[in-house]
KETOR-657860 format. One record per residue: residue number from 1; residue in one letter; x, y, z of N, C-alpha, C in turn. Coordinates in steps of 0.1 Angstrom, whole numbers. Each point is the difference from the previous one (the first is absolute). Example, Ala and Ser with C-alpha at 12.3 -4.5 7.8 and 13.67 -1.06 7.14 Angstrom:
BEGIN
  resi  resn    n_x    n_y    n_z   ca_x   ca_y   ca_z    c_x    c_y    c_z
     1     A    132    -57     78     -9     12      0      9     12      0
     2     S     -4     11     -7      9     11      0     -8     11      8
***
This chain:
BEGIN
  resi  resn    n_x    n_y    n_z   ca_x   ca_y   ca_z    c_x    c_y    c_z
     1     M   1235   -799   -792     -6    -10     -9     -5    -11     11
     2     S    -16     -6     -8     -7     -7     11     -7     -9    -16
     3     G     -3     -9     10    -12     -8    -11     10    -15     -6
     4     L     -8     -7     -6      8    -10    -12      9      6     -8
     5     L     -3      9     -6      0      7    -11      5     17      3
     6     S     12      5     -1      1     18      1      6     -2    -11
     7     V     -8     12    -11      9      3    -10      3     14      3
     8     R     10      8     -3      5     12      0      7      6     -9
     9     N     -2     14     -9      3      7     -9      7    -12     -7
    10     L     -9     -7     -6      2     -9    -15     -1      5    -10
    11     S     11      2     -9      1      6    -13      1    -14    -14
    12     V     -4      2    -11      3     -8     -7      0     11    -16
    13     T     13      1     -9      1      7     -7      6    -12    -12
    14     F     -4      4    -10      9     -7    -11     10     11    -10
    15     D      6    -10     -6      6     10     -9     -2     -1    -16
    16     V     -7      8     -9     -7      2    -14      7      7     -7
    17     R      3     -9    -11      3      9    -14    -10     -3    -10
    18     L     -3     18     -2     -8     -1     -8     -1     -2    -16
    19     P    -14     -3     -6      4     -8    -13      6     13     -8
    20     G      6     -4     -8      5      6    -12     12      9      7
    21     S      7     -2     11     12     10      3     13     -9     -3
    22     W      9      8      0     15     -4     -4      3     -6     13
    23     P      9     -8     -8      4    -14     13     11     11     12
    24     W      3      8     -3      8      9      9     -7     10      9
    25     T    -15     -1     -5     -6     12      9     -3     -8     15
    26     P      4      9     12     -6     -7     10    -14     -6      2
    27     S     -1    -10      9    -11     -3      3    -12      6     11
    28     R    -12      3     -1     -6      7      8     -4    -11     13
    29     K     -3     10     13     -4    -11     11    -20      1     -3
    30     L     -5    -13      5    -12     -2     -1     -3      0     17
    31     H     -8      7      4     -2      2     14    -16     -7      4
    32     A      1    -16      0     -8     -8      1     -9      0     12
    33     V      7      1     11     -3      0     15      7      8      9
    34     S     -3     10      5      9     11      6     -4      4     17
    35     E     12     -7      9     -4      2     12    -12     -3      7
    36     V     -4    -10     -3    -11     -9      7     -1     -8     12
    37     S     -2      6     12     -3     -8     12    -13     -3      8
    38     F      0    -11      2    -10     -8      7      3    -11     10
    39     D    -12     -3     13      6    -14      4    -13    -11     -2
    40     L      3    -11      0    -10     -8      2      0    -12     10
    41     Q     -7     -2      8     -6     -7     14      1    -14     -4
    42     P      1    -11      9     -1    -15     -3    -20     -1     -3
    43     G     -1     -3    -10    -16     -2     -2     -4     12     -2
    44     E      6      8     -7     -9     12     -4     -2      1    -17
    45     C     -5      6     -7     -5     -2    -10      2     16     -9
    46     L     15      9     -5     -2     10     -7     -4      3    -11
    47     G    -12      5     -7     -1      3    -10     10     10     -8
    48     I      2      0    -15     10     10     -4    -11     -2    -13
    49     V     -4     17     -4     -5      4    -10      4      9    -10
    50     G     -3      5     -8      4      9    -10      1     -1    -11
    51     E     -2     10    -13     -1      0    -15     12    -10     -6
    52     S     -1     -6    -11     12    -13     -7     10     14      2
    53     G     10     -5      0     16      8     -1      3      8     14
    54     S     -9     -1     10      0      4     11     11     -6      8
    55     G      7    -12     -3     13     -7      6     -3    -10     13
    56     K    -16     -5      0     -7     -9      7     11    -12     -3
    57     S     -2     -8    -13      6    -12     -2     16      3      4
    58     T      7     12     -4     13      0      1      1     -1     19
    59     L     -7      4      4      2     -3     15     -2    -11      5
    60     A     -6     -6     -7     -3    -16      8     12    -10     -8
    61     R      2      2    -14     11     -7      0     15      1      7
    62     A      1     15      3     12      3      8      1     -4     16
    63     I    -13     -5      6     -2     -6      8      6    -14      2
    64     V     -6     -4    -11      2    -13      0     12     -5     -4
    65     G      5      7    -11     18      0     -5      0     -3    -16
    66     T     -9      1     -5      3     -1    -12      6     13     -9
    67     I     -5      9      6     10     10     -3     10     10      9
    68     P     11      2     -3      7      6      9     -4     15      8
    69     S      2      3     14     -4     16      3     10      9     -7
    70     S     -5     12     -1     11     10      4      6      4      7
    71     G     -7      1     14      0      6      9    -11     -2      9
    72     G      4      1     15     -7     -2     12      1    -15      8
    73     N    -12     -4      6      4    -13      9    -15     -7     -2
    74     I      2    -14     -3    -10     -8      2      4    -10     10
    75     M     -8      3     15      2     -9     11    -12     -7      3
    76     F      7    -15     -2    -11     -9      4      7    -11     11
    77     E     -8      4     11      2     -9     13     12      5      1
    78     G      7     11      2     13      6      4     10     -3    -12
    79     A     -3     -3     -9     11     -5    -12     -3     10    -11
    80     D     12      7     -6     -2     13    -12      3     -8     -9
    81     L    -15     -4     -9      3     -8    -11      5     10    -12
    82     A     -2     11     -1      8     11    -10     15     -3     -3
    83     N      3     -1     15     14      2     -3      9    -18      3
    84     M     -7     -9     -7      4    -14      0      6     -2    -12
    85     D      8    -10     -2      4     -6    -15    -12    -12      3
    86     P      3     -6    -12    -12     -7     -8      4    -14      7
    87     R      9     -4      8      1    -10      7     -5     -2     11
    88     Q      2     14     11     -7      3      9    -13      1      4
    89     R     -6      4    -16    -12      3      2     -6    -12     -5
    90     R      4     -9     -3     -8    -14     -2     -8     -6     18
    91     V     11      5      6     -6     -6     16    -15      2      1
    92     H     -2     14     -6    -11      9      5    -12     -2    -11
    93     R      6     -8    -12     -9      2    -11    -12     -8      2
    94     R     -1    -11      7    -10     -9      2    -10      7      6
    95     D      5      9     12    -12      7      7     -9     12     -7
    96     V      3      6     -7     -6     11    -13     -2     -3    -14
    97     Q    -15     -9     -2     -2     -4    -10     -9     13     -8
    98     M      2     -5    -12    -11      8     -9    -13     -6     -8
    99     I     -7      7     -1     -9     -3    -12     -5      7    -13
   100     F      4     -5    -13      1     11    -11    -11      4     -3
   101     Q     -4     11    -10    -10      5     -6     -8    -12     -8
   102     D      9     -4    -12     -5     -7    -12      1    -13      5
   103     P    -12    -10      5      1    -10      5      7    -11     -9
   104     L     -2     -1    -15      5    -10     -4     14      4     -8
   105     A      2      9     -1     12      8     -1     14     -2      7
   106     A     -6     -4     11     10     -1     15      1    -16      4
   107     L     -3     -8    -12      0    -14      3      7     -6    -15
   108     N      9     -8      7      7     -7    -14     -7     -8     -4
   109     P     -2     -1    -13     -9     -8     -7      5    -14     -3
   110     R     15     -3     -2      0    -12      2      4     -9     14
   111     M     -7      5      7     -1     -8     12    -14     -4      5
   112     T      1    -10      7    -19      0      6      0      9     12
   113     V    -13      1      5     -1      6     12      3     -6     10
   114     G      3    -14      2      8     -6     12     14      8      0
   115     E      9     -3    -10     12      3     -3     -1     18      6
   116     I     -7      4     -9      1     16      5     -1      7     13
   117     I    -12    -12      6      1      6     18      9     -4      7
   118     A      6    -10     -4     11     -6      6     10      5      3
   119     E      4      8    -12     15      1     -3      5     10      9
   120     P     -3     10      8      3      8     11      4     -9     12
   121     L     -8    -10     -1      1    -12     12     12     -6     -3
   122     I      2     -8    -14     15     -5     -2     11      9      0
   123     T     -3     14     -1     15      6    -10      4      9     20
   124     H    -12     -1      8      8      3     12      0     -9     12
   125     E     -6    -14     -5      2    -11     11      2    -13    -10
   126     P     10      1     -1      3    -12    -11      2    -13      6
   127     G     -1     -5     15      1    -10      2    -16     -3      6
   128     T     -8      6     -4    -16     -9      2     -4     -9     -9
   129     P     -4    -11      8      1    -13     -6    -15      5     -8
   130     R      2     -9    -19    -12      1     -6    -12     -1      1
   131     K     -3     -8     10    -14     -6      5     -4     14     11
   132     E      7      6      3     -4     11     12     -2      9     -8
   133     V     10      4    -11     -5     11    -11    -13     -2     -8
   134     K      0     -9     -2    -15     -1     -9    -12     -2     10
   135     T      4     -3     13    -13      0      8     -5     17      5
   136     R     12     10      1      0     11      3     -8      6    -11
   137     V      5      0    -13     -7      3    -14    -14     -3      2
   138     G     -6    -10      0    -13     -6      2     -3      7      9
   139     E      0      4     14     -6      3      8     -3     18     -1
   140     L     10     10     -7      2      9     -3     -9      4    -14
   141     M      1     -9     -8    -15     -2    -11    -12      2      6
   142     E      0     -8     12    -15     -3      3     -5     13      7
   143     R     16      7      9    -10     13      9      1     11    -10
   144     V      7      1    -14     -5     11     -8    -12     -2     -9
   145     G     -6     -9      1    -12     -5     -7      5     -8    -13
   146     L      9     -6     -1      5     -9    -10     -3    -13      3
   147     L     -6    -10     -9     -2    -15     -1     16     -6      1
   148     P      2     -7     10     14     -5      3      3    -11    -16
   149     N    -12     -6     -5      1    -10    -12      5     10    -13
   150     L      2      9     -1      3     13    -10     18      1      1
   151     I      6     -6      8     12      5      2      9     -3     -9
   152     N     -1    -10     -9      5     -3    -14     -1     10    -13
   153     R    -11      8      3     -7      6    -15     14     13     -2
   154     Y     -3      8    -10     13     13     -3     -8      9      1
   155     P      7     13      4    -14     11      0     -4      4     -9
   156     H      1     -2    -14    -12      4    -11    -12     -5      2
   157     E     -1    -13      9    -13     -6      1     -7      3      7
   158     F      1     14      8     -6      5     12     -7     15     -5
   159     S     -5      4     10     -7     15     -8      8     10     13
   160     G     -2     12     -4     12     11      7     -4     -2     10
   161     G    -14      0     12      1     -2     15      3    -10      0
   162     Q      0    -12     -3      9    -13      5     13      0      0
   163     C      7     10    -12     13      2     -1      8      8     10
   164     Q    -13     10      4      8      9      9      0     -7     15
   165     R     -9    -12      2     -3    -10     12     15     -4     -1
   166     I      1     -9    -12     16     -5      2     11      8      5
   167     G     -1     14     -7     12      6      5     -1      5     13
   168     I    -11      1      8     -1      2     13      3    -10     13
   169     A     -2    -14    -11      5    -11      8     17     -1     -1
   170     R      6      2    -10     15      2     -3      5     10      9
   171     A     -3     11      2      4      9     11     -5     -5     11
   172     L     -7     -8     10     -2     -4     11      4    -15      1
   173     I      8     -4     -3      5    -14     -1      9      1     12
   174     L      7     14     -2     15     -3     10     -6      8     14
   175     K    -16      0      1     -3      8     11      6     11      3
   176     P      1     11     -8      3     13      2     -4     10     13
   177     K      9      8      4     -7     12     11     -5      8    -10
   178     L      1      5    -13     -1     11     -6     -5     -1    -18
   179     L    -13      1      1     -4     -1    -12     -5     13    -10
   180     I      9     -1     -9     -1     16    -13     -7     -6     -9
   181     C    -17      9      1     -4     -2    -15     -1      9     -6
   182     D      7     -1    -15     -2     11     -7    -11      1     -8
   183     E     -8      6      3    -16     -2    -10     -8    -15     -6
   184     P      0     -7      9      1    -14      1    -18     -2     -9
   185     V     -7     12      1    -13     -6     -6     -2     10    -12
   186     S      8      9     -4     -5      9    -11     -2     -9    -11
   187     A      3     -8     -1      2    -10    -13     -9    -10      1
   188     L    -11      0      8    -11    -11      3    -14      8     -1
   189     D    -10     -7     -6    -13      3      2     -5      4     14
   190     V     -8     12     -1     -7      6     13     -2    -11     10
   191     S     -8    -10     -5     -6    -14      7     11     -5      6
   192     V     10     -4     -9     11     -7      7     14     11     12
   193     Q     -2     12     -8      7     10     13     -7     -2     13
   194     A    -13     -2      2     -1      1     14      2    -14      5
   195     Q      3    -10     -6      3    -16      6     10      0      3
   196     V     11      8     -7     12     -1      1      5      9     13
   197     I     -4     11      1      0     13     12      0    -12     13
   198     N    -19     -4     -1     -3     -7     13      8    -15      1
   199     L      5     -4     -6     14    -10      2     12      7      4
   200     L      6     10     -5      9      6     10     -3      1     11
   201     M     -8     11      2     -7      2     11      1    -15     12
   202     E     -5     -8     -4     -4    -12     11     16     -4      1
   203     L     11     -4     -9     11     -3     -3      9      7     13
   204     Q     -1     15     -2      3     11     11     -2     -4     15
   205     R    -14     -1     -3     -4     -4     16      8     -9      7
   206     D     -5    -14     -6      2    -12      4     20     -1      2
   207     M      5      4    -13     15     -3      2     12      9      5
   208     G     -9     17      8      7      9      6      9      7     -9
   209     L     -7      0    -13      9      7    -11      2     16      3
   210     S      9      8     -4      0     15     -3     -1     -1    -15
   211     M     -5     10     -7     -3     -2    -10      0     17     -9
   212     I      9      2     -7      1     14     -8    -13     -3    -17
   213     F    -11      7      2     -6      0    -12     -1     12     -6
   214     I      7     -5    -14     -5      8    -10    -12      3     -8
   215     A     -3      8     -6    -15      1     -8     -3     13     -3
   216     H     -5      2    -13     -7     13     -5    -12      2     10
   217     D     -9    -12     -3    -12      3      7     -3      6     10
   218     L     -4      6      9      0      7     16    -11     -9      3
   219     S    -10     -1     -2    -10     -9      7      4    -14      6
   220     V      7     -5    -11      8    -12      2     10      2     13
   221     V     11      8      0     10      3     13     -4      2     12
   222     K    -14      9     -2     -7      6     15     -5    -15      5
   223     H     -5    -10    -11     -6    -12      8     11     -9      5
   224     I     14      2     -4      8    -10      4     13      6     10
   225     S     -1      9     -2     12      6      5     -5      4     17
   226     D     11      4      8     -2      7     14      6     14     -1
   227     R      8      4    -10      6     14     -4      1     -1    -10
   228     V      0     15     -8      8     -1    -17      4     15      3
   229     L     11     -3    -12     11      6     -3     -2      8    -20
   230     V     -2     12      1      0      2     -9     12      9    -11
   231     L      3     -6    -10     13      4     -7     -4      7    -12
   232     Y      6      9     -3      5      6    -12      8     11     -5
   233     L      7     -9    -12     12      1     -8     12     -3     11
   234     G     -4    -11      7     11     -5      7      1      6     16
   235     R     -8      9      1     -2      5     16    -11     -4      7
   236     V      2      2     14    -14     -4     11     -7     15     -2
   237     M    -11     -2     -2    -10     16      0    -10     -1     14
   238     E     -5    -14      4     -3     -2      9     -2    -17      8
   239     T     -3      2     11      2    -13     11    -11      1      8
   240     A     -6    -12      3    -11      1     11    -11    -10     -3
   241     E     -6     -2     13     -6    -12      2    -10     -2    -12
   242     S     -2    -10     -7    -10     -5     -9    -14     11      0
   243     R     -7     -4     10    -11      6     -2     -2     15      6
   244     K      7      4      5      4     17      0      7      5    -11
   245     L      7     -6    -12      8      6     -6    -13     -1    -14
   246     T     -8    -10      2    -11     -3    -15     -9     11      4
   247     T     -3      4     10    -16      9      6      5     15      5
   248     V     11      1      6      6     14      1     12      2     -6
   249     P      3      1    -18     15     -2     -1      1     17      4
   250     E     15      0      0      9     14      2      3      8    -15
   251     H      9    -11     -5      7      5     -9     -8      1    -15
   252     P      0     13     -8     -4     -1    -13     -6    -11     -9
   253     Y     17     -7      0      3    -12     -9    -13    -11      7
   254     S      2     -4      9     -6    -10      9    -15      4     -5
   255     Q     -6     10      6    -16      5     -6     -3     -2    -13
   256     A     10      4     -6     -3     -2    -17     -1    -18     -1
   257     L      6     -3      5      0    -21      1    -10     -5      3
   258     I     -5      5     11    -11     -6      6    -10      4     -8
   259     A     -2     13     -4    -13      6     -6      0     -4    -14
   260     S      6     -9     -5      4     -8    -12     -8    -10     -2
   261     V      0     -6     13     -9    -14     -1    -14      2      4
   262     P    -11     -9    -10    -12      5      0     -5     -5     14
   263     I    -12      4      0    -10     -4     13    -10    -10     -5
   264     P     -4    -11      1    -13     -8     -5    -13      6      1
   265     D      0     13      6    -12      4      1     -3     16     -4
   266     P    -10      4    -12      2     12     -5      0     12     12
   267     V    -10     -3     11     -3     12      4     18      4      8
   268     L      1     -9      5     12      6      9     12      1    -13
   269     E     -1     -6    -10     11      2    -13     -2     12     -1
   270     R    -10     10     -3     -1     16     -1      2      9     10
   271     A      0     -7     13      0      8     12     18      5      4
   272     R      5     -7     -3     13      0      4      8      9    -10
   273     P      7      7     10     13      7     -9      7    -10    -12
   274     R      2      8    -12      9     -6    -12     12      7     -4
   275     P      8      0     10     19      7     -6      2     -6    -11
   276     I      2      8     -8      6     -4    -17     14      1      0
   277     L      8    -12     -5     15     -2      2      2      4    -15
   278     E      5      9     -2     -1      0    -17     18      2     -4
   279     G      3     -4    -12     16      2     -2      0    -17     -1
   280     E     16      1     -4      6    -12      1     10      1     12
   281     L      4    -16      0     10     -2     12     15      8     -9
   282     P      5      6      8     15      6     -3      9    -11     -3
   283     S      9      1    -11     11     -7      1     10     -2     10
   284     P      3    -12      7      9     -7     14     10      7     -6
   285     L      2      2    -14     15      2     -5      5     18      4
   286     A    -12      7     -3      1     17      5    -13     -1     10
   287     P      1      0     16    -11      1      3      0     15      6
   288     P    -11      4      1     -4     14      8     12      4     11
   289     S      2     12     -1      7      6     13     -6      0      9
   290     G      1      1     14     -5      1     14    -11    -13      0
   291     C    -15      6     -2     -8    -13      3     -3     -5    -11
   292     V      1    -11     -1      1    -11    -14    -12      0     -9
   293     F    -13      5      8    -12     -3      1     -9     15     -7
   294     R     10     10      2     -6     14      1     -4      2    -16
   295     T      8     -5    -11     -8      1    -14    -13     -1     -2
   296     R     -7    -10     10    -13     -5     -3     -7      6     12
   297     C      4      5      7     -6     -1     17    -12     14     -3
   298     P     -8      2      2    -14      5     -1      0     13     15
   299     K     13     -2      9      1      4     11     17     10     -2
   300     V      5      2    -13     12      2      2      3     12      4
   301     Q     12      2      1      1     16      8     14      2     -6
   302     P     10     12     -1     11      4     -5     10     -4      8
   303     S     -1     -2     11     12     -7     10      0    -16     -3
   304     C    -11    -10     -6     -2    -10     -3     15     -2     -9
   305     A      3      8    -10     15     -5    -11     11      6      7
   306     D      0      5     12     12      0     11      8    -10      7
   307     A    -12     -8     11      3     -8     11     -5    -15     -5
   308     R      1    -11      2     -2    -11      0     -5     -4     15
   309     P    -11      3      0    -11     -7     13      6     -9      9
   310     V     -5     -2     11     11    -11      6    -18     -7      9
   311     L     -3    -13      0     -8     -1     11     -1      5     12
   312     E    -11      0     -1     -5      6     13    -12     -6      9
   313     D      2      0     10     -7    -12      9    -14     16      2
   314     V    -12     -5     -4    -10      6      1     -7     -5     13
   315     G      3    -11      4    -10     -6     13     -3    -13     -2
   316     G      0     -7     10     -6    -14      1      8     -9    -10
   317     Q     13      1     -2     11     -6    -10     -4      5    -15
   318     H     -4     10     -2     -6      4    -14     11      9     -6
   319     F      6     -4     -9     13      7     -7      0      6    -11
   320     V     -1     11     -6      1      7    -10      6     10     -2
   321     A      6     -2    -16     12      9     -5     -5     13     -8
   322     C    -11      7      8     -2     13     -7     -4     12     10
   323     P      3     15     -3      0      5     13    -14      5     -5
   324     Y     -4      1     -9    -10      3     -4    -17     -9      0
   325     H      7     -8     10    -14    -14      1    -12      7      7
   326     E     -6    -10     -4    -14      9      6     -7    -16      1
   327     A     -9     -4     13     -9    -13     -4    -12      1     -6
   328     T      0    -10     -8    -17      2     -6     -9    -15      2
   329     Q     -9      6      4    -13    -13      2     -2     -7    -16
   330     I      6    -10      1     -9     -8    -16     -4    -14      4
   331     L     -8     -2     -6    -11    -14     -1      8    -10     -4
   332     A      6     -6      5      8    -14     -6     -6     -8     -9
   333     A      5     -4     -7     -4    -16     -7     -3     -8      8
   334     N    -13     -7     -2     -6    -12      4     -2      3     18
   335     G     -3     12      3     -2      7     12      9     -2      7
***
């Protein structure tokens, strides 16, 4: 195990009782995340992509500790967060912070902006003088692009982009070592998305942050991430350096995801291969046997139903979970 964060065989399952079932009917297991492993180095940004229902947000929340893991290890600076009780984990909570998808819903409407940003600092450092708290809040508001004179306003008085900047400031007030961004720009306008992405990149560089960035937009992930991890139905399909994965993907699922991102050049758009991803995501209550992607895979073989593929190193720290993988040159979006 190496790096700032090392996740090994992490699994998250939920007990689900189907609607209309009898009280004595046994609950079923929903496999949201299954045996996910990866390392994150100091100052590195790992992008996580996949369709809705792939387990991206569940993985992030398990690392933060807002939901319990069902198995595996989450090693953060040598400490296993997955097997700590809440009191022990509180010591490390300040070093792992999260930015949420819905900026307005993530803020308490009864608290002012100053109170929202200061809350983590007051919780973890209760002895901090009030004047110092206000100073640090004001400095951080300026750093994320908010005027300090807005400190006494409420969340509903701000736009979506401004609310996300407030969420970023709240996450950074404790100077964490790891920042987990759970689709932080998906609810924002395109122009505002670019501003927030550039802000996160500046903060990562200036503060030496490590980041896990979750998104659907592969062009955004390519822009901000050093490496990319592709999830499907809670399992890792492929992981590689960002530019390599977005230009020469090996797994059929990665190829379909990247091909679905449009290129703003009609000539290049018509020239590139366009593998089509058909069908719906299977239910995590009853995942397919063997390879979970086989029900939608254009390269499926009879043996795919028998054995679960393992991640195989195809060279240059490029790992693929498919025995029939084949590199495909794809013109990535935005160059």
